[in-house]
N, C-alpha and C positions, 0 to 999 in steps of 0.2 A: 524604553522604546525610542528608536531614532526618528528623526523627522521623516526620513524616507519610509519607515514602517507605518508612520501615522498617516501619510498621504494616501488617499484612496487610489486604487488602481484605475486605469482608464475605463475598463468594463464596468467597474462599480460606480464611477461617476455617471456614466451613461444611463445606468439602471436607476439612479436616484433622483430623477426629475420630479417636479412637484406633483404631477398627476399620474405619472407612469406606474409607480408602485401601488398606490391605492386602486387604480383601475385594474391592474393585474390581480391583486388580491381579490377584488370583487368578482372578477371573471372566474378565477379558480373556485371560489366558494359557490358561485352561482351554478357552475356546471356540476359541482358536487351535490348541491341542493336538488338540482334537476334529476340527477341520477338516483338519489335516495328517495325522493318523493315519488317518482314514477315507478321505481322498484317497489316501494311500499304499496302503491295502488294496485300493482299487478300480482303481488304474492298473497296467497292464502295463509292462514295462521300456521306458523311453525310449531314444533312440538312443545316448546316451553312457553310460548306466548300466552295461550289461554289461561295458564296457571297464574302468570304474573298479572294479566289483565283482570282476572277474577279476584285475585287477592287485593290488587290496588283499589278496585271498586268497593270491596268489602271494607278496606281500611278507611276510605274516604267517607262512606255512608254509615257504616255500623260502628266504626271506631273500636275494632277488636283485632287481635293478632291471631285469630284462629287458623287462618289459611297460610300455607307456605312458610311455616315458622323456621325452616332450615336456612333461610336467607334473611338478612336485615331488611328493614322496611323502606328505606329512602327511595331506592330505584323504583319500587312498586308504587310508592306514593306519587312519584312523578308521572308514571304511566296512568295511575288511577285518576289524577287530576285531569289529564288529557281526555280520558274516557268520560269523566263527569261533565266536561264541557259539551260533549255530544248529547247529553240528556238521555241516557239509555233507560229502557224499561228494566226494572230489577225485581225479580221474584224473591222476596225476602223469606218466603216459606220453604225454599229449597234447602235441604240439609245434606246434600252429597259432599264428597271429598273435593279437594282442590281441583283436580282434573275435570271431574264431572261438573263442578260448579262453573268453571270457565267455559266448558262446552255448552252448558245450559244457558249461560248469559248470552253467548254469541249466537246460538242456533235455535234455542227453544223458548226464548222469552219475547219473541216478536221484534227483535232487533235486526238491523242490517249488519251482518258481520263485517263486510268490507268497510263500511263507514266507521264502525267502532274501532276496527283495527287501525285505520288511518289515523284517527284521533289518538289512539294509544301510542302510535309510533311517532307522531309529530313532536312530542317533547324530547324524545331521544334524538331525533334528527336535529332539533334545535341545539341540544347540548353538543352533539358531534360537530356541528358547524362552528359553535363558539370555541370548541377545543382547537379547531383549525386556526383561529386567531391567536390562541396561545402558542401553537407550534410556530406560527410566523413571527410573533413577537420575541419568543425565546431565541430562535435562530438569528433573527435580525440583530439582537443585542450581542450575539457572539461573532457573527460573520458579515454584518451589514445587510442592506436591502436585498442584494442578490442571493445571499445565503438564506434569508428569510423566505424569499420566493421559491428557492429550490426545495426547502423543507416543506413548505405549504403544498407545492405541486406533488411531491411524493406522498404526502398525507391525503390530499384531495383525490388522487388517482389510485390510492391503495384499495384493491378489491376487497380485502378483509374489512377495512374500516367502513367502506361504503356498504358492504353486505350487512354487517352487524350494527352499524349506525342507523340503518333503516328499519330495525326490528325493535319491538317492545320487549327487550330483554335487558339484562343487567351488565353485560360484558363491556359495551362501549361506554356507558356512564362511569363505571368503576375505573376503567383505564384513563378516561378523561380527567377524573378528579385526581388521580395519582399524578399525572403529568402536570396539572395545574399547581399542585402542592410543590412539586419539584421546581417548577419555574419560579414560584413565589419565594422559595428558599434561596434560589440563586439571586433574586432581586433583594432579598433581605440583607445581603452583604453591604448594601448602600442605604437601605431604608428599613432597618429592622423593626422599628415600632409599628409601621404600617403593615409590612409584609409577613412578619412572623405570625400574628393572630390569623391573618387570612390563610396562610399556609396550613395552620392547624385546622381551620375550618374545612379547607379542601381535603385534607387528610381524613378528617372525621367523616366527610361526605363519602369518600371512597370506602371507609370501613363500614359505614352505615348502608352501603349498597351491596358490597360483597365482602365476606369475611376472608376470602382468599387474598385480599390485599394486606392482611396483617403482617406477613413477612417483611413488607417494606417499612414497617414502623421503626425498627431499630436503625435502619439506614437513614431514614429521613430525620430522626432525632439527632443522629450524629451530624448530618448536614446542617441542621438548625444550630447546633453547638458551634460548628465551624464558621457559620455565617456571622456569629456575634462575638466569637472569642478572638478579637483583633488586638487586644492589649496583652501585655506581658505579666508574668507572675500570677499571684493569687487573684488579682482583679480579672484577668483573662479567664481563669477557670470559673469564677463566679458568673461572669457575663455569659459564658458558654452554657453553663448549667441553667441559667435563667432563660436563655433562648430555647433550649430543649424543653424546659418546663412549660413555657408559653405555648409551644406547638402541641405538646401532649395534652395540656389542659383544654385547648381549643378543640382538639380531636375528640376527646372524651365528652365534652359538652355537646358537640354536634350529634354524636351517637345517641346520647340520652335524649336529646331534643327530638330526634327522629322517632324514637319509641313513644315519647310523651305526646307527639303530634297525632299518633294513631290512637293511643289509649292512655289518657292522663292518669288512669289508675294502675297502669302497668300490670295488667292481669296475666299477660303472657298468653299462651295457647290454652286458654281455659277449656276444660272438658276433654282435652286430648291426652293420649297416653304419655306417661313420663318418658323423656328421651333416654336412650340407653346410656349407661355409665361409660366413662372413658378412663382406663387405667393408666398407671405409669406417669411419665413426665408430661405427656400431652394433657392428661386429666388435671394434673397439678397446675399447669399453665392456664388451662381454661378457667379453673377455679380462681385464679389470681387476677383475671381480667377485670378492670374497673368499669364494667359495662352492666347493663340490666341483665337480670337472670334470663330473660327471654333470648338475649344475644348469646349467652353461654349455652343455653339449651339448643339453639340453632347450630352452634359449633359441634355439640355432642351428636346431633343428628347427622351433620356432615361427616364426622369421623366414622359413624356407623355406615354411611353410604360408601366411604372409602374402603370398608372391609368387604364390600360386595364383590363377587367375582365377575366383573363386567367383561363383555366380549369386545375385542378390538379388531381392526382390520387395517393392515398396512402393506402396501405394495403387493396386493393379492393374497396376503396371508391372513387367515382368520385364526385368532388366538383368544385365550381366556387369561385375564390378568392385565398387566400393563408392561410396556416396554420403555425403558428409561430414555431411549433415543427417539421415541415417537414424535414429540413436538419438534425437535430440530429437523427430522425428516419431513414432517408435514409442512413446516415452514419453507423448506426448500421447494416443495411443490407449489405452495399457495402464494408465494411472494414473487412479484415480477422480477425478472433477471436483472434489469437495470437497477432496481431498488436494492437487491442483494449486494451488488458491486458498490453502490454508493453508501450503504450501511457500513460495509467493511472499511471503505476509504474514510468515511466520516469518523468512525471509532478510532482509526489510526491517527487521524488529523488532530482530534482533541487531546490525544496523548502526546503527540509529537510536537505540536506547535506550542511554544512556551506560554503565550498569552491566553491560549485556550485551555491549558492544563488544569486550572482551577475548576473548570466546568466538567472535567472528566468524571469525577465522582458523582456529580448530579445526574449525568446522562447514562453512565455505564453501570454504576453500582446498583441502583434500583432495578434496572433492566435485568442484570445478571441474577440478582437475588430472587426476583419474582419468577424468572424463567426456571431456575433450579427448583424452586418450590413447586411450580406447575409440572415440571418433569417428574417430580416425585409422586404426583397424584395417580390415582388408579383408573381415572376415566380418560381413555384415549379417544376423544370424541371431536377433535378438530382443533384449529388454531385459535378459536375464540378465547381460550384460556391464556393466550399470550398476546392479546390485542394491544397491550401496552408497548410491545416492540415496534410496530409501525409508527407509533407516536413518538416515543423517545428517540428512536434511531433515525427518524426523519429529521429531527433537530440536529442530531450529530452529523447527518449527511450534508446538511447545509453548510457545515464547517469545512468541507473540502475546498471551498472557494477561498478560505483563509490561507491556503498553501500557495505560495508564489511560484506557480508553474505556468509557463507561457501557454501551453495547450490545455490547461486545466478547465477554464470556462467552456471551451468548445466541447470537450469530452463530457463534462457534466451536463451541458445542455442536450447533447445527443442521448445520454443515458436517461435523462428525465423525459425526453421525447419518446424513447422506447417504452418507458413505463406507461406514459399516457396512451400510446397506441395500443398496447397490450390491454390496458384497462377498458378503453373505449370499445375494443373489439369484443369483449365479453359481455357488454351491456345487452340486456338487463339481467344476465345470469351471473351475478356476482358470487353467490354462495358456492357454486361448483367451480369457481375459477381455478385453473391450474396454468402455470407458465408454459412457454413454448417448448422448453426442454423436456417436459413431461406430457406433451401431446395436447396442451390447451384444455379448456373446460370440458370438451367431449371425452378426454381421457382420464379425468380425475376419478371417476367412479371405479376405475380398475385399480386405483392406488389407495383410496381413502373412502370413508363412509361418514354417516351421521351428519353433523353440522358443517363438515367440510365439503359435502356434496349435496345430500338430500336430507332436508329437515322437514319435509312435508309441505314445502312452499309452493308446489306447482299443481295442486289439485284443481284450481280454477283453470289453468292452462290446459290440463288434461281434459276437462269437461268440454272446453272449446274445440280441442282437436278431435275428440270423439264425435261431436256434433257435425263438424265440417267434413271430416274425411271418412268416418265409419258409421254413418247413420243406420240405425236398425240392426247392427251386428251384436251378437252375444258377447258380453264383456265379463271377464273373470279378473278380479282385482285383488292384489295384495298391496295395500297402501300403508306406509309407515308415517303417521302424522296425526295431527290433532283435528284436522278438518273433517267434516261430515260429507261424504261423497254424495249422498242423496240430495243434500241442499243445493248442490251444483248441477243436479240433473243426471248424475251418474247412477244408473241402475246396473249393479254388478253383484256377482256372487263370489264367495271365497273358494278358490279352486282346491284348497286343502281339505275341504269338508266333504268332497265327493270322490268317487273312484277316478283314477287318472284317465281311464278310457272315456269318461263323460265330459272331459274338458276340451271343448272345441270352440274355435272362434278367435277372439282376441284375449291374450293373456297379458295383463298390465301389471308390472311389478315395480315398486319403488326400488331405486338402486341400493339404498341402505339395506332393504330386505334381501335383495339379490346377493349382496356381498356376504351376508350371513346365512344364506340359504343352505339347508341340509335336508336330507330325507326326501319327502314327497315334493317339496317346492323345488329343490335342486334338480330332481328328475324331470319335473315339468319344464323348467327353463332349458335344460339340456336337450329336450326333445322338441323344442319350439324354435321358430325362426324369427330373429329380431327384425322388425320392419322400420322402426324409427324411435327416436328418443324425444321426450318432452322436457324442455328446460334443462337438459343434461342431468336430470335427477330422476326421471321415470322412464322406463323402457317399455315399449309396446312390442309384443311378440305375436306372431301368427301361428295358430295351432289348429 
């Protein structure tokens, strides 16, 4: 590198004052924290959350793996520790399944569900904020302070990250652990003895949170080998193999420790039916995994779920099965337009700029492999399965400032500002976010469903709206979610249980249910007049 290339550009020198960068980092993370905490306070439990909350409490208190065996325990342990700090009342005599147990804990045990859900969500919010520091540090090492701030801004204003980072689910923690492992492998090029074991631990944490991160393992082991194989000949091969072995051993150890932390006797899902068998290559690979039997049983359950004929909804089309292009299409809708441009430019920059090229495999290969794996899945339920993309590609986007173009900083700042405005405008309705090209959050329900729009999060808002604007009116409700309407004061009947001619008054339908409506419900919606929407996820009709 020449002296001219080493010398920071004027805009980079101005950005690197002693207090400017730390203050901007604090401001970005503070606004993200505000968005996530206030969103967590306003949203009622989403569909998956009571299951994870109930399982986490059971793990912490009873030390058994009976509930939610299809997912590894670490993420639920984190959630369970948060709930335990709230001191909930727990009915240990209840013997229902995982969904019924979560609902019983929240609504039938004398607890305040809003308070418990906030405490369950706070650990995930904390992990998401800490991941923001990783995004900043990674991009700063590649492109300087301005690159780090650009990456952090895209991350902090990402509607998908804010939405799922404020929920007691597994998607944000798993993606954050993957990113942390990738960053530590990058740093291992200079400090292998410190960073390789930590990278292994972070990879293990990802695997112990969601088994869907397994496809990244071969890529990360290759990156570990590349990080240490700096010498020539046989010694280089030995060092590379040792680096990969250290990461693999650390990951395996963390997975085992997460199960032992729940149940030291590793009894698995005792008393539950045996998981279905998995034939062929998948079954052989599952049997070879060096993890507890409970982990392998969870994967067998996941493969059984993959065989289920799920219904999907994309761009107004209801279908059974999966579409290979669903995730790319959903990402086009759910990602701010400025971020899409900067992701593409950043990916091109890390490939084109010579000094950034060594980082290209770290940023692009894990993202590509995990995206292809998620696209092959059968559940077309939103972009949460690709939450690693806004994290890894935010780092890549920060690298656009490493390209020496006179107008580059100004254009980058404008695009980041566009992302920020788009994100702030959707507050506090982050789950149904859609970018301006697709009509904004109000139009997302016409294109997508489930966790991309309506995950049951607005039952509390619906109750407030009915009290304020429609007091005393007859309400008919089709709600898709885990909340209990009566707890929020909603007295409603299911319109599908009576003749159509008897349904008069307010017809309230979750947008996910409306997207999949057929038969009687479809006829009821078609013969009703929409009067307003609640949180861009529930529609109120007049009938």
